[in-house]
VOBA-1610 file (N, C-alpha, C; in pm, whole numbers, padded with zeros to 5 digits, always signed):
BEGIN
Met-01847+01885+00550Met-01791+01795+00451Met-01709+01688+00521Gly-01729+01562+00486Gly-01660+01451+00552Gly-01521+01429+00496Thr-01443+01353+00570Thr-01308+01320+00527Thr-01310+01190+00449Ser-01198+01159+00387Ser-01190+01031+00315Ser-01201+00915+00412Leu-01154+00933+00538Leu-01167+00829+00638Leu-01314+00800+00665Asp-01395+00905+00679Asp-01539+00887+00699Asp-01600+00812+00580Phe-01560+00852+00460Phe-01612+00789+00339Phe-01582+00640+00339Tyr-01456+00604+00362Tyr-01419+00462+00358Tyr-01484+00384+00472Ser-01500+00446+00586Ser-01570+00378+00696Ser-01715+00349+00657Gln-01777+00442+00586Gln-01916+00423+00545Gln-01933+00317+00437Ile-01835+00304+00348Ile-01850+00208+00237Ile-01778+00075+00263Ala-01723+00057+00383Ala-01641-00060+00413Ala-01710-00192+00378Ile-01836-00207+00414Ile-01906-00333+00392Ile-01915-00367+00243Gly-01932-00268+00157Gly-01945-00293+00014Gly-01819-00264-00066Tyr-01707-00233+00000Tyr-01585-00194-00071Tyr-01539-00300-00172Asn-01533-00426-00129Asn-01483-00531-00218Asn-01571-00547-00341Glu-01701-00533-00321Glu-01793-00543-00435Glu-01764-00434-00539Leu-01726-00316-00490Leu-01699-00203-00579Leu-01559-00207-00640His-01458-00249-00563His-01320-00227-00603His-01231-00352-00607Ala-01282-00468-00570Ala-01197-00588-00561Ala-01129-00621-00692Glu-01203-00620-00802Glu-01144-00660-00930Glu-01026-00571-00968Glu-01043-00441-00956Glu-00936-00347-00988Glu-00815-00367-00896Gln-00841-00380-00766Gln-00731-00396-00671Gln-00658-00530-00692Leu-00732-00636-00716Leu-00670-00767-00739Leu-00588-00768-00867Asn-00639-00707-00974Asn-00564-00700-01099Asn-00433-00624-01080Lys-00439-00513-01008Lys-00320-00433-00981Lys-00219-00512-00898Ala-00267-00581-00795Ala-00179-00661-00710Ala-00114-00775-00788Gln-00191-00840-00875Gln-00136-00949-00957Gln-00030-00897-01053Leu-00053-00781-01114Leu+00046-00722-01203Leu+00175-00693-01126Ile+00161-00634-01010Ile+00279-00604-00928Ile+00351-00732-00890Lys+00275-00832-00850Lys+00335-00960-00811Lys+00412-01023-00928Ser+00366-01001-01049Ser+00436-01056-01166Ser+00568-00984-01193Lys+00586-00866-01135Lys+00705-00786-01161Lys+00805-00786-01046Ile+00758-00810-00925Ile+00846-00804-00809Ile+00798-00905-00704Asn+00892-00973-00643Asn+00861-01071-00540Asn+00866-01003-00403Leu+00751-00967-00351Leu+00744-00908-00218Leu+00743-01024-00119Asp+00848-01031-00037Asp+00861-01145+00053Asp+00901-01099+00192Gly+00923-01197+00280Gly+00960-01167+00417Gly+00843-01106+00492Leu+00871-01013+00579Leu+00767-00943+00653Leu+00722-00824+00570Leu+00596-00827+00528Leu+00539-00728+00436Leu+00446-00634+00511Leu+00460-00505+00485Leu+00368-00404+00535Leu+00284-00354+00418Asp+00152-00360+00432Asp+00060-00304+00333Asp-00003-00180+00394Ile+00033-00064+00341Ile-00015+00064+00392Ile-00140+00104+00315Gly-00247+00131+00389Gly-00375+00162+00326Gly-00440+00037+00274Ala-00426-00071+00348Ala-00470-00204+00305Ala-00620-00219+00296Gly-00693-00136+00364Gly-00839-00145+00358Gly-00890-00280+00404Thr-00959-00350+00316Thr-01020-00480+00348Thr-00921-00595+00332Cys-00798-00565+00296Cys-00690-00663+00276Cys-00710-00750+00152Ile-00800-00712+00064Ile-00827-00792-00055Ile-00700-00808-00139Ser-00623-00700-00156Ser-00500-00711-00235Ser-00384-00763-00151Thr-00386-00744-00021Thr-00280-00796+00066Thr-00270-00947+00050Met-00384-01012+00038Met-00387-01159+00030Met-00311-01213-00091Val-00298-01132-00196Val-00226-01175-00317Val-00079-01204-00285Phe-00025-01135-00186Phe+00118-01145-00156Phe+00151-01247-00048Leu+00052-01320+00003Leu+00075-01412+00114Leu+00154-01537+00077Asp+00172-01565-00052Asp+00250-01682-00093Asp+00391-01679-00035Asn+00453-01560-00040Asn+00593-01546-00003Asn+00617-01453+00114Ala+00511-01406+00177Ala+00528-01305+00281Ala+00433-01329+00398Arg+00475-01281+00513Arg+00388-01266+00629Arg+00346-01119+00627Ala+00218-01092+00645Ala+00169-00956+00619Ala+00114-00886+00742Val+00142-00756+00745Val+00081-00663+00840Val+00007-00561+00756Ala-00121-00545+00782Ala-00205-00451+00708Ala-00235-00330+00795Val-00209-00212+00741Val-00235-00088+00813Val-00340-00009+00736Asp-00437+00043+00809Asp-00537+00131+00749Asp-00592+00219+00860Pro-00625+00346+00830Pro-00683+00431+00933Pro-00830+00401+00963Ser-00893+00320+00878Ser-01035+00287+00897Ser-01049+00149+00961Leu-01089+00146+01085Leu-01112+00020+01154Leu-01222-00060+01083Glu-01323+00009+01032Glu-01432-00060+00963Glu-01382-00134+00839Met-01287-00074+00768Met-01229-00142+00651Met-01152-00266+00696Leu-01068-00252+00796Leu-00988-00365+00844Leu-01076-00479+00895Leu-01190-00446+00953Leu-01280-00550+01004Leu-01341-00635+00893Gln-01334-00589+00768Gln-01386-00666+00656Gln-01288-00774+00609Cys-01164-00769+00658Cys-01061-00865+00618Cys-01100-01005+00663Lys-01098-01099+00570Lys-01140-01237+00599Lys-01023-01328+00636Ser-00900-01283+00618Ser-00783-01369+00641Ser-00735-01361+00785Lys-00716-01475+00845Lys-00660-01481+00980Lys-00507-01477+00975Lys-00449-01480+00855Lys-00304-01478+00838Lys-00247-01336+00838Ile-00334-01236+00834Ile-00289-01097+00823Ile-00312-01026+00957Leu-00203-00973+01012Leu-00214-00890+01132Leu-00264-00753+01088Arg-00373-00706+01148Arg-00432-00579+01110Arg-00407-00474+01217Val-00364-00356+01174Val-00332-00247+01266Val-00400-00120+01216Cys-00479-00060+01302Cys-00547+00064+01267Cys-00450+00179+01296Ala-00398+00239+01189Ala-00300+00348+01202Ala-00295+00425+01071Arg-00236+00542+01078Arg-00220+00628+00960Arg-00081+00609+00900Ala-00069+00631+00771Ala+00059+00618+00701Ala+00162+00717+00754Glu+00115+00828+00807Glu+00205+00932+00858Glu+00260+00900+00998Glu+00203+00800+01064Glu+00245+00764+01201Glu+00242+00612+01216Leu+00334+00544+01152Leu+00336+00398+01157Leu+00390+00351+01292Pro+00315+00266+01362Pro+00353+00224+01498Pro+00450+00105+01499Phe+00558+00117+01424Phe+00656+00008+01414Phe+00795+00064+01434Lys+00885-00023+01476Lys+01023+00021+01498Lys+01093+00044+01364Asp+01204+00113+01370Asp+01285+00142+01252Asp+01338+00012+01190Asn+01358+00013+01058Asn+01421-00099+00986Asn+01352-00232+01017Phe+01222-00238+01004Phe+01144-00353+01049Phe+01093-00443+00936Phe+01059-00384+00820Phe+00991-00459+00715Phe+01083-00490+00597Asp+01070-00613+00545Asp+01145-00657+00427Asp+01082-00603+00299Ser+00951-00588+00299Ser+00877-00542+00182Ser+00766-00448+00228Ile+00739-00347+00145Ile+00631-00253+00174Ile+00553-00231+00045Val+00421-00234+00055Val+00335-00208-00059Val+00225-00111-00014Ser+00185-00026-00107Ser+00071+00063-00084Ser+00002+00083-00218Leu-00119+00032-00228Leu-00192+00039-00355Leu-00300+00147-00350Thr-00280+00250-00427Thr-00378+00356-00448Thr-00435+00407-00316Ala-00345+00440-00222Ala-00390+00487-00091Ala-00320+00615-00047Leu-00196+00633-00083Leu-00118+00743-00026Leu-00160+00882-00073His-00243+00890-00176His-00293+01022-00217His-00384+01082-00109His-00429+00998-00014His-00510+01047+00097His-00424+01098+00213Ser-00294+01076+00207Ser-00207+01107+00320Ser-00132+01238+00298Asp-00064+01281+00405Asp+00039+01383+00391Asp+00156+01305+00332Leu+00176+01317+00203Leu+00266+01230+00130Leu+00411+01239+00178Glu+00456+01358+00211Glu+00595+01370+00259Glu+00613+01299+00393Met+00516+01312+00482Met+00524+01242+00611Met+00517+01090+00591Ala+00427+01045+00504Ala+00413+00901+00478Ala+00541+00845+00416Phe+00601+00920+00323Phe+00725+00876+00260Phe+00837+00863+00364Ala+00845+00959+00455Ala+00946+00952+00562Ala+00923+00830+00650Glu+00798+00798+00678Glu+00767+00680+00759Glu+00801+00550+00685Ile+00773+00546+00555Ile+00809+00428+00476Ile+00959+00405+00482Lys+01036+00511+00462Lys+01182+00499+00468Lys+01228+00455+00607Arg+01162+00503+00709Arg+01200+00470+00847Arg+01177+00324+00880Val+01062+00269+00841Val+01029+00131+00882Val+01084+00025+00786Ala+01134+00067+00670Ala+01189-00028+00573Ala+01331-00069+00613Lys+01357-00199+00606Lys+01493-00247+00627Lys+01580-00197+00512Pro+01712-00187+00535Pro+01799-00156+00421Pro+01780-00263+00314Gly+01764-00221+00190Gly+01742-00315+00080Gly+01600-00365+00067Ala+01508-00307+00145Ala+01367-00349+00137Ala+01311-00324-00002Lys+01216-00408-00040Lys+01143-00391-00165Lys+01021-00304-00135Ile+01002-00201-00215Ile+00893-00107-00190Ile+00816-00083-00320Val+00684-00095-00313Val+00598-00070-00429Val+00483+00020-00384Val+00465+00130-00458Val+00357+00224-00428Val+00285+00255-00558Ser+00154+00234-00561Ser+00077+00279-00676Ser+00007+00409-00637Phe-00001+00498-00735Phe-00049+00632-00708Phe-00140+00677-00822Leu-00255+00729-00789Leu-00350+00777-00891Leu-00288+00885-00979Lys-00292+00864-01109Lys-00239+00964-01202Lys-00317+01095-01194Gln-00445+01087-01160Gln-00531+01206-01155Gln-00517+01283-01023Ser-00439+01232-00929Ser-00423+01298-00800Ser-00353+01433-00815Lys-00393+01527-00735Lys-00326+01657-00731Lys-00184+01644-00675Lys-00155+01529-00613Lys-00024+01508-00553Lys+00070+01427-00642Ile+00033+01402-00768Ile+00115+01315-00854Ile+00254+01375-00879Ala+00264+01506-00894Ala+00396+01567-00916Ala+00486+01546-00794Leu+00428+01561-00676Leu+00504+01537-00553Leu+00543+01390-00544Ala+00453+01301-00578Ala+00484+01157-00576Ala+00600+01128-00670Lys+00597+01183-00790Lys+00706+01161-00887Lys+00839+01212-00832Arg+00834+01324-00761Arg+00957+01379-00703Arg+01008+01290-00590Leu+00919+01253-00498Leu+00960+01172-00383Leu+01010+01033-00425Phe+00944+00975-00524Phe+00978+00839-00568Phe+01067+00841-00693Arg+01142+00948-00712Arg+01223+00964-00833Arg+01331+00857-00848Asp+01377+00798-00740Asp+01480+00693-00748Asp+01420+00555-00771Phe+01288+00547-00782Phe+01218+00421-00804Phe+01195+00404-00954Glu+01187+00279-00998Glu+01141+00254-01134Glu+00991+00282-01136Cys+00940+00320-01251Cys+00799+00357-01261Cys+00738+00291-01383Phe+00618+00236-01367Phe+00546+00184-01482Phe+00399+00222-01471Asp+00335+00227-01587Asp+00196+00266-01598Asp+00106+00146-01569Cys+00002+00169-01493Cys-00092+00061-01458Cys-00234+00116-01468Gly-00273+00155-01588Gly-00409+00207-01607Gly-00428+00341-01542Arg-00508+00346-01438Arg-00536+00472-01368Arg-00423+00515-01276Asp-00326+00425-01252Asp-00218+00452-01157Asp-00082+00452-01224Leu+00013+00517-01158Leu+00154+00496-01182Leu+00203+00409-01066Val+00289+00314-01097Val+00343+00227-00993Val+00492+00256-00981Phe+00532+00292-00859Phe+00672+00319-00827Phe+00727+00196-00755Cys+00843+00148-00801Cys+00893+00018-00759Cys+01042+00028-00726Leu+01081-00019-00610Leu+01221-00022-00570Leu+01257-00164-00529Asp+01347-00225-00607Asp+01392-00361-00578Asp+01535-00379-00628Lys+01623-00292-00587Lys+01764-00301-00627Lys+01780-00323-00776Gly+01692-00266-00856Gly+01704-00275-01001Gly+01644-00399-01064Phe+01581-00486-00986Phe+01525-00610-01042Phe+01382-00594-01089Cys+01318-00483-01057Cys+01180-00461-01100Cys+01179-00431-01249Lys+01099-00506-01325Lys+01097-00490-01471Lys+00986-00395-01513
//
């Protein structure tokens, strides 16, 4: 049985055709609620289709464990790094904003959450969308309990922006 990494590597070329509309709609909704700016980290960025939505106000670093997915990114403005959410290759307190759209259910969520906290600057804006159908949703709700939460169709979106997220 293959891993989710194998699956995403196999579908990388057609990923945007399958999922672009959903990912772009989710990113636009998030953008309407919170201004992700400064140096932005997108964890589980895949093809960077949703990362590009945030380039108006941010410089972006896209992280994904699938090199094949990252190679589909068409933007030269996004630095792409092949890495796992559980082992982010960045120094502490580095990012002004962090986003992860429907990706962390594939990770060891507690390790990924610790890494997000480690690389986020104090006061960083953090947005994570998480599949409601995931077996890890209860853990996500517990870990992100200090975040505001809103429903986004198939996902719950956890948002931290010093109380400014609506």
